[in-house]
C-alpha positions in Angstrom: 22.4 30.6 14.3 22.8 27.1 15.7 25.6 26.6 18.2 28.7 25.2 16.4 29.1 22.2 18.8 25.5 21.1 18.2 25.9 21.5 14.4 29.3 19.5 14.3 28.0 16.6 16.4 24.8 16.0 14.4 23.7 15.6 10.9 20.8 18.0 10.3 18.2 16.7 7.9 15.6 19.5 7.9 14.5 22.6 9.9 11.6 25.0 10.3 10.6 28.0 12.4 7.6 27.8 14.7 6.0 31.2 15.4 5.6 31.4 19.1 5.9 34.6 21.2 9.6 34.1 20.6 10.2 32.0 17.5 11.6 28.5 18.0 13.9 26.8 15.5 13.0 23.1 15.2 15.7 20.9 13.7 15.2 17.3 12.6 18.5 15.4 13.1 19.6 12.0 11.8 18.6 9.3 14.3 15.0 10.6 14.7 16.0 13.3 17.1 14.3 16.7 17.2 16.1 19.7 18.6 14.4 22.9 19.8 16.6 26.1 19.8 15.8 29.6 20.8 18.0 32.7 20.8 20.9 30.6 19.5 20.7 28.3 22.5 19.9 24.6 22.7 16.6 24.3 24.6 15.4 20.7 24.3 15.9 17.4 22.5 13.3 14.8 22.0 13.3 11.4 20.2 10.5 11.1 17.6 10.1 7.3 18.1 9.2 7.8 21.7 5.8 9.2 20.6 4.8 6.9 17.8 3.2 4.2 20.0 0.5 6.6 21.3 -2.3 8.3 19.3 -1.4 6.1 16.3 -3.9 5.6 13.5 -3.3 3.3 10.5 -4.8 4.6 7.3 -5.4 2.3 4.3 -5.3 4.2 1.1 -5.9 2.5 -2.3 -4.1 5.1 -4.3 -3.6 8.8 -4.2 -4.1 10.6 -7.5 -4.2 14.4 -7.3 -6.9 14.7 -10.0 -9.3 12.2 -8.5 -10.8 13.3 -5.2 -12.5 10.0 -4.6 -9.1 8.3 -4.2 -8.6 10.1 -0.9 -11.6 8.1 0.6 -9.4 6.0 2.9 -7.8 9.0 4.4 -11.0 10.9 4.7 -12.8 8.0 6.4 -10.0 7.8 8.9 -10.1 11.5 9.7 -13.9 11.4 10.0 -13.6 8.5 12.5 -11.0 10.4 14.6 -13.1 13.5 14.7 -16.3 11.6 15.7 -14.4 9.3 18.1 -15.7 6.2 16.5 -13.8 3.0 17.1 -11.7 1.8 14.2 -11.8 -1.8 13.0 -8.7 -3.8 13.6 -6.9 -0.6 14.8 -5.4 -2.3 17.8 -3.9 -5.2 15.8 -2.5 -2.8 13.3 -0.9 -0.7 16.0 0.8 -3.7 17.5 2.2 -4.6 14.1 3.3 -1.0 13.6 5.2 -1.0 16.9 7.3 -3.9 15.7 8.3 -1.8 12.7 9.3 1.3 14.7 13.0 0.4 14.8 13.2 0.8 11.1 11.4 4.1 10.7 13.5 7.1 9.7 12.0 10.5 9.8 13.4 12.8 7.1 11.2 15.8 6.6 9.7 18.5 8.8 7.4 21.5 8.4 5.8 24.0 10.7 2.1 24.5 11.7 0.5 27.3 13.6 1.2 25.7 17.0 4.0 23.3 16.3 5.4 21.1 13.6 4.8 17.9 11.5 7.5 15.3 10.7 7.3 12.7 8.0 9.2 9.5 7.5 9.5 6.3 5.6 6.9 3.5 5.9 4.2 6.2 5.6 4.7 7.6 9.1 3.5 11.2 9.9 3.6 12.7 13.4 2.0 16.0 14.5 3.4 17.9 17.4 2.4 21.1 19.3 4.8 23.2 21.4 3.3 24.4 24.6 4.6 26.8 27.2 8.0 26.1 28.8 8.9 24.1 25.6 6.6 21.2 26.4 6.3 19.2 23.2 2.9 17.5 22.9 2.3 14.7 20.3 -1.2 15.2 19.1 -1.6 12.5 16.3 0.4 9.9 14.5 -0.5 8.2 11.2 0.9 5.4 9.2 -0.4 5.7 5.6 -0.5 2.3 4.0 -1.0 1.8 0.3 -3.2 -1.3 -0.3 -2.1 -2.0 -3.8 1.6 -1.3 -3.1 1.7 1.4 -5.8 3.1 4.6 -4.5 2.5 8.0 -6.1 4.4 11.1 -5.1 2.5 14.3 -5.1 4.7 17.4 -5.6 
């Protein structure tokens, strides 16, 4: 149960449980805030936008169609480059442009992973976090998925 004061003062958008030794409730709050709670106590608050300027990769995707595996090529190439530590073309210029957009990004969904959580927002932003000991929140990767042809397809 979330402390009543925390609940009344904030608009909760989404939540999930992260299975650590003692489970942690992660709550996404309007204003790009993330709250960590454990044993009905408020443990930590972070602001998602503080992390977006590091570990950011821009992914150009032509179109995503669930039936056509080839359409994931842009995302697959990006992930391959990250894993192999290859430099990405024009990544620095794209990151600078993305930093100017950060004030308009609103995160609105959240899900758990084995070691932490993932948040997603508008403009194609996705951030991956891990929770370490003593509630240290580590941002491992950030992506901005950009559709080249401006057509957006929702996969449900």
